[in-house]
The first five atom37 places (N, CA, C, CB, O) and aatype in JSON, in Angstrom:
{
  "aatype": [12, 5, 12, 16, 6, 2, 9, 19, 6, 0, 13, 11, 15, 19, 18, 19, 12, 9, 9, 13, 10, 15, 10, 13, 10, 10, 15, 16, 2, 9, 3, 0, 0, 6, 4, 18, 5, 3, 15, 3, 4, 14, 6, 3, 12, 4, 15, 18, 10, 0, 11, 14, 16, 4, 9, 13, 16, 6, 18, 13, 14, 9, 13, 17, 12, 0, 19, 4, 7, 4, 3],
  "atom_mask": [
    [1, 1, 1, 1, 1],
    [1, 1, 1, 1, 1],
    [1, 1, 1, 1, 1],
    [1, 1, 1, 1, 1],
    [1, 1, 1, 1, 1],
    [1, 1, 1, 1, 1],
    [1, 1, 1, 1, 1],
    [1, 1, 1, 1, 1],
    [1, 1, 1, 1, 1],
    [1, 1, 1, 1, 1],
    [1, 1, 1, 1, 1],
    [1, 1, 1, 1, 1],
    [1, 1, 1, 1, 1],
    [1, 1, 1, 1, 1],
    [1, 1, 1, 1, 1],
    [1, 1, 1, 1, 1],
    [1, 1, 1, 1, 1],
    [1, 1, 1, 1, 1],
    [1, 1, 1, 1, 1],
    [1, 1, 1, 1, 1],
    [1, 1, 1, 1, 1],
    [1, 1, 1, 1, 1],
    [1, 1, 1, 1, 1],
    [1, 1, 1, 1, 1],
    [1, 1, 1, 1, 1],
    [1, 1, 1, 1, 1],
    [1, 1, 1, 1, 1],
    [1, 1, 1, 1, 1],
    [1, 1, 1, 1, 1],
    [1, 1, 1, 1, 1],
    [1, 1, 1, 1, 1],
    [1, 1, 1, 1, 1],
    [1, 1, 1, 1, 1],
    [1, 1, 1, 1, 1],
    [1, 1, 1, 1, 1],
    [1, 1, 1, 1, 1],
    [1, 1, 1, 1, 1],
    [1, 1, 1, 1, 1],
    [1, 1, 1, 1, 1],
    [1, 1, 1, 1, 1],
    [1, 1, 1, 1, 1],
    [1, 1, 1, 1, 1],
    [1, 1, 1, 1, 1],
    [1, 1, 1, 1, 1],
    [1, 1, 1, 1, 1],
    [1, 1, 1, 1, 1],
    [1, 1, 1, 1, 1],
    [1, 1, 1, 1, 1],
    [1, 1, 1, 1, 1],
    [1, 1, 1, 1, 1],
    [1, 1, 1, 1, 1],
    [1, 1, 1, 1, 1],
    [1, 1, 1, 1, 1],
    [1, 1, 1, 1, 1],
    [1, 1, 1, 1, 1],
    [1, 1, 1, 1, 1],
    [1, 1, 1, 1, 1],
    [1, 1, 1, 1, 1],
    [1, 1, 1, 1, 1],
    [1, 1, 1, 1, 1],
    [1, 1, 1, 1, 1],
    [1, 1, 1, 1, 1],
    [1, 1, 1, 1, 1],
    [1, 1, 1, 1, 1],
    [1, 1, 1, 1, 1],
    [1, 1, 1, 1, 1],
    [1, 1, 1, 1, 1],
    [1, 1, 1, 1, 1],
    [1, 1, 1, 0, 1],
    [1, 1, 1, 1, 1],
    [1, 1, 1, 1, 1]
  ],
  "atom_positions": [
    [[-2.12, -45.69, 61.71], [-1.21, -44.83, 62.42], [-0.15, -44.74, 62.02], [-1.02, -45.05, 63.52], [0.74, -44.37, 62.78]],
    [[0.12, -45.05, 60.63], [1.16, -44.37, 60.16], [0.86, -43.14, 59.46], [1.85, -45.16, 59.41], [1.79, -42.37, 59.21]],
    [[-0.75, -42.76, 59.01], [-1.45, -41.73, 58.26], [-1.03, -40.61, 59.59], [-3.35, -42.11, 57.83], [-0.43, -39.58, 59.32]],
    [[-1.44, -40.97, 61.13], [-1.62, -40.02, 62.11], [-0.22, -39.47, 61.93], [-2.06, -40.56, 63.6], [-0.07, -38.25, 61.8]],
    [[1.05, -40.5, 61.9], [2.25, -39.8, 62.44], [3.18, -38.92, 61.21], [3.2, -41.02, 63.18], [4.24, -38.3, 61.26]],
    [[2.21, -39.22, 60.14], [2.73, -38.37, 59.0], [2.03, -36.96, 59.12], [2.41, -39.08, 57.52], [2.74, -35.97, 58.94]],
    [[0.95, -36.82, 59.34], [0.54, -35.47, 59.73], [0.93, -34.7, 60.6], [-0.42, -35.42, 59.97], [1.0, -33.47, 60.51]],
    [[1.31, -35.62, 61.82], [2.29, -34.76, 63.06], [3.55, -34.75, 62.43], [2.49, -35.55, 64.72], [4.11, -33.95, 63.18]],
    [[4.21, -34.99, 61.78], [5.55, -34.15, 61.13], [5.11, -33.36, 60.5], [6.56, -34.77, 60.26], [5.37, -32.2, 60.85]],
    [[4.24, -33.56, 59.31], [3.99, -32.25, 58.48], [3.47, -30.86, 59.62], [2.59, -32.68, 57.19], [3.96, -29.74, 59.63]],
    [[2.76, -31.19, 60.2], [2.47, -30.21, 61.49], [3.81, -29.51, 62.02], [1.79, -31.13, 62.83], [3.94, -28.29, 61.99]],
    [[4.68, -30.26, 62.45], [6.27, -30.02, 63.07], [6.72, -29.11, 62.19], [7.38, -31.36, 63.12], [7.05, -27.99, 62.56]],
    [[6.8, -29.59, 60.73], [7.56, -28.84, 59.78], [7.23, -27.59, 59.65], [7.53, -29.34, 58.62], [7.99, -26.63, 59.74]],
    [[5.31, -27.59, 59.29], [5.2, -26.28, 59.52], [5.6, -25.19, 60.29], [4.48, -26.23, 59.6], [6.05, -24.12, 59.87]],
    [[5.34, -25.68, 61.91], [5.78, -24.78, 63.07], [7.37, -24.52, 62.73], [5.51, -25.57, 64.68], [7.58, -23.33, 62.49]],
    [[8.09, -25.02, 62.69], [9.19, -24.76, 62.4], [9.79, -23.97, 61.21], [9.52, -25.69, 62.45], [10.97, -23.65, 61.39]],
    [[9.27, -23.61, 60.12], [9.35, -23.13, 59.56], [8.43, -21.31, 59.74], [9.24, -24.14, 58.8], [8.77, -20.2, 59.33]],
    [[7.47, -21.68, 60.37], [6.89, -20.19, 60.93], [8.09, -19.99, 62.16], [4.9, -20.27, 61.69], [8.28, -18.79, 61.96]],
    [[8.59, -20.17, 62.77], [9.08, -19.89, 63.53], [10.87, -19.48, 63.31], [8.6, -20.81, 64.27], [11.47, -18.6, 63.92]],
    [[11.35, -20.26, 62.43], [12.49, -19.51, 61.53], [11.83, -18.14, 60.4], [13.27, -20.92, 60.44], [12.37, -17.11, 59.99]],
    [[11.15, -18.43, 60.27], [10.38, -17.01, 59.35], [10.52, -15.79, 59.78], [8.86, -16.99, 59.25], [10.98, -14.83, 59.16]],
    [[9.98, -15.85, 61.27], [9.22, -14.93, 62.5], [11.46, -14.39, 62.72], [7.85, -16.4, 64.53], [12.28, -13.51, 62.44]],
    [[11.35, -15.45, 63.26], [12.65, -14.87, 63.6], [14.0, -13.91, 62.22], [13.32, -16.36, 64.27], [14.82, -13.06, 62.55]],
    [[13.83, -14.32, 61.06], [14.05, -13.84, 60.39], [13.81, -12.55, 60.03], [13.89, -14.41, 59.96], [14.68, -11.68, 60.03]],
    [[12.59, -12.37, 59.72], [12.02, -11.24, 60.01], [12.11, -10.29, 60.63], [11.41, -11.33, 60.22], [12.06, -9.13, 60.21]],
    [[12.27, -10.71, 61.89], [12.5, -9.97, 63.23], [13.86, -9.42, 63.21], [12.34, -10.92, 64.51], [14.07, -8.25, 63.53]],
    [[14.97, -10.37, 62.77], [16.05, -9.86, 62.84], [16.03, -8.49, 61.84], [17.04, -10.95, 62.55], [16.41, -7.38, 62.19]],
    [[15.54, -8.82, 60.65], [16.35, -7.71, 59.4], [15.25, -6.49, 59.97], [16.16, -8.28, 57.1], [15.2, -5.64, 59.09]],
    [[14.38, -6.12, 61.09], [13.58, -4.97, 61.15], [14.3, -4.38, 62.71], [11.72, -5.37, 61.09], [13.82, -3.55, 63.48]],
    [[15.31, -4.99, 62.81], [16.12, -4.17, 64.1], [16.36, -3.18, 63.95], [17.27, -4.49, 64.56], [15.82, -2.33, 64.66]],
    [[17.35, -2.79, 62.87], [18.34, -1.68, 62.3], [17.21, -0.54, 62.16], [19.23, -2.12, 60.68], [17.73, 0.54, 61.87]],
    [[16.31, -0.51, 62.24], [15.29, 0.46, 61.59], [15.57, 1.86, 62.23], [13.67, -0.03, 61.86], [15.71, 1.95, 63.45]],
    [[15.66, 2.99, 61.38], [15.71, 4.34, 61.77], [14.98, 4.84, 62.28], [15.84, 5.0, 61.12], [14.0, 4.44, 61.65]],
    [[14.53, 5.6, 63.14], [13.51, 6.8, 63.54], [13.71, 7.92, 62.46], [13.84, 7.46, 65.16], [14.85, 8.34, 62.23]],
    [[12.57, 8.43, 61.75], [12.32, 9.62, 60.97], [11.36, 10.72, 61.37], [11.91, 9.2, 59.79], [10.58, 10.62, 62.32]],
    [[11.48, 11.84, 60.55], [10.32, 12.55, 60.65], [9.49, 13.03, 58.95], [10.85, 13.9, 61.61], [8.5, 13.7, 58.66]],
    [[10.32, 12.42, 58.32], [9.88, 12.99, 56.8], [10.62, 12.1, 55.54], [10.44, 14.78, 56.62], [11.59, 11.71, 56.19]],
    [[10.77, 11.67, 54.56], [11.62, 10.78, 54.08], [12.69, 11.2, 53.66], [11.19, 10.13, 53.26], [13.11, 10.4, 52.83]],
    [[13.53, 12.22, 53.81], [15.09, 13.02, 53.58], [15.27, 12.29, 55.06], [15.29, 15.24, 53.39], [16.23, 11.53, 54.93]],
    [[14.91, 12.22, 56.0], [15.45, 11.78, 57.08], [16.18, 10.13, 57.36], [14.39, 12.06, 57.87], [16.97, 9.74, 58.21]],
    [[15.45, 9.39, 56.17], [15.66, 7.98, 55.92], [17.48, 8.13, 55.04], [14.04, 7.26, 54.73], [18.0, 9.02, 54.37]],
    [[17.9, 6.86, 55.46], [19.5, 6.73, 54.88], [19.2, 6.17, 52.81], [20.61, 4.94, 56.21], [18.79, 5.17, 52.23]],
    [[19.55, 7.08, 52.55], [19.56, 6.61, 51.46], [20.24, 5.12, 50.51], [19.88, 7.58, 51.17], [19.95, 4.86, 49.34]],
    [[21.23, 4.28, 51.43], [21.25, 3.48, 50.94], [20.98, 2.03, 51.98], [22.31, 3.74, 50.25], [21.62, 0.99, 52.12]],
    [[20.07, 2.41, 52.42], [19.03, 1.58, 52.9], [18.27, 0.28, 52.03], [18.08, 2.55, 53.22], [18.19, -0.86, 52.49]],
    [[17.8, 0.64, 50.89], [17.1, 0.26, 50.3], [17.76, -0.36, 48.69], [16.2, 1.27, 50.44], [18.73, 0.16, 48.14]],
    [[17.03, -1.46, 48.19], [17.82, -1.86, 47.47], [17.5, -0.92, 46.15], [17.75, -3.32, 47.42], [16.97, 0.17, 46.35]],
    [[17.78, -1.29, 44.92], [18.09, -0.6, 44.02], [16.94, -0.08, 43.14], [18.98, -1.24, 43.43], [17.2, 0.77, 42.29]],
    [[15.74, -0.53, 43.29], [14.36, -0.14, 42.92], [13.7, 0.26, 43.68], [13.67, -0.89, 42.47], [12.68, 0.79, 43.25]],
    [[13.92, 0.23, 45.33], [12.82, 0.61, 46.43], [13.92, 1.72, 46.5], [12.29, -0.52, 47.97], [15.11, 1.68, 46.18]],
    [[12.77, 3.21, 47.27], [13.4, 3.85, 47.91], [12.98, 4.37, 49.35], [13.63, 4.63, 47.15], [11.76, 4.54, 49.43]],
    [[13.45, 4.56, 50.13], [13.38, 4.76, 51.47], [12.37, 5.9, 51.84], [14.73, 5.01, 51.96], [12.56, 7.07, 51.52]],
    [[11.5, 5.56, 52.4], [10.42, 6.57, 52.82], [10.2, 6.33, 53.98], [9.18, 6.59, 52.16], [10.54, 5.22, 54.37]],
    [[9.48, 7.36, 55.05], [9.06, 7.48, 56.14], [7.53, 6.75, 56.73], [9.14, 8.77, 56.15], [6.45, 7.17, 56.32]],
    [[7.63, 5.68, 57.7], [6.35, 4.76, 57.67], [6.05, 4.92, 59.08], [6.54, 3.11, 57.18], [6.62, 4.44, 60.06]],
    [[4.79, 5.89, 58.96], [4.41, 6.53, 60.66], [3.34, 5.17, 61.51], [3.09, 8.49, 60.45], [2.17, 4.89, 61.26]],
    [[4.25, 4.53, 62.54], [3.66, 3.79, 63.15], [2.55, 4.11, 64.54], [4.65, 3.11, 63.35], [1.74, 3.34, 65.07]],
    [[2.66, 4.64, 64.66], [1.94, 5.5, 65.92], [1.7, 7.09, 65.49], [3.05, 5.5, 67.43], [2.43, 7.85, 64.86]],
    [[0.47, 7.27, 66.04], [0.1, 8.84, 65.68], [-0.91, 9.52, 66.75], [-0.69, 8.93, 64.1], [-2.05, 9.14, 67.02]],
    [[-0.24, 10.57, 67.28], [-1.39, 11.34, 68.38], [-1.29, 12.75, 67.75], [-0.91, 11.37, 70.34], [-0.59, 13.31, 66.9]],
    [[-2.28, 13.05, 68.53], [-2.32, 14.97, 68.15], [-1.29, 15.6, 67.78], [-2.63, 15.96, 69.3], [-1.11, 16.32, 66.8]],
    [[-0.24, 15.11, 69.09], [0.72, 16.2, 69.26], [2.13, 15.31, 68.98], [0.61, 17.01, 70.9], [3.23, 15.83, 68.8]],
    [[1.94, 14.28, 68.97], [3.65, 13.64, 68.75], [3.07, 12.36, 67.93], [4.8, 13.08, 70.57], [2.02, 11.73, 68.02]],
    [[4.38, 12.25, 66.95], [3.74, 10.77, 66.18], [5.48, 10.2, 65.98], [2.52, 11.11, 64.13], [6.57, 10.71, 66.22]],
    [[5.03, 8.89, 65.41], [6.78, 7.9, 65.58], [6.35, 7.35, 64.03], [7.05, 6.1, 67.32], [5.29, 7.1, 63.46]],
    [[7.54, 7.32, 63.74], [7.68, 6.4, 62.42], [9.14, 6.15, 62.31], [7.11, 7.11, 60.97], [9.87, 6.72, 63.12]],
    [[9.71, 5.31, 61.35], [10.71, 4.26, 61.09], [10.72, 4.38, 59.44], [10.24, 2.64, 61.77], [9.7, 4.3, 58.76]],
    [[11.9, 4.56, 58.99], [12.12, 4.33, 58.08], [11.9, 3.25, 57.18], [12.81, 4.56, 58.22], [12.45, 2.35, 57.8]],
    [[11.47, 2.73, 56.11], [11.29, 1.59, 55.33], [11.39, 1.8, 54.19], [0.0, 0.0, 0.0], [11.48, 2.95, 53.78]],
    [[11.41, 0.54, 53.2], [11.63, 0.88, 51.55], [10.19, 0.21, 51.26], [13.22, 0.03, 50.57], [9.64, -0.81, 51.67]],
    [[9.66, 1.68, 49.98], [8.88, 1.53, 49.48], [9.15, 1.22, 47.73], [8.22, 2.5, 49.96], [8.2, 1.01, 46.98]]
  ]
}
């Protein structure tokens, strides 16, 4: 019985870590800027070694959608 309780507690801990990690990742992506080319991205959005780039998220023959990200 004790082993089953330990396994349940381990699964609960993993689920809590997944929830908090996903909330952290979602909160860091909210302020993404839209862009059409790399020069549209703000220079100060990335850390020292990374540079801002335009990352395409959707592509259609006439219209494309992209957000700024760090490369």
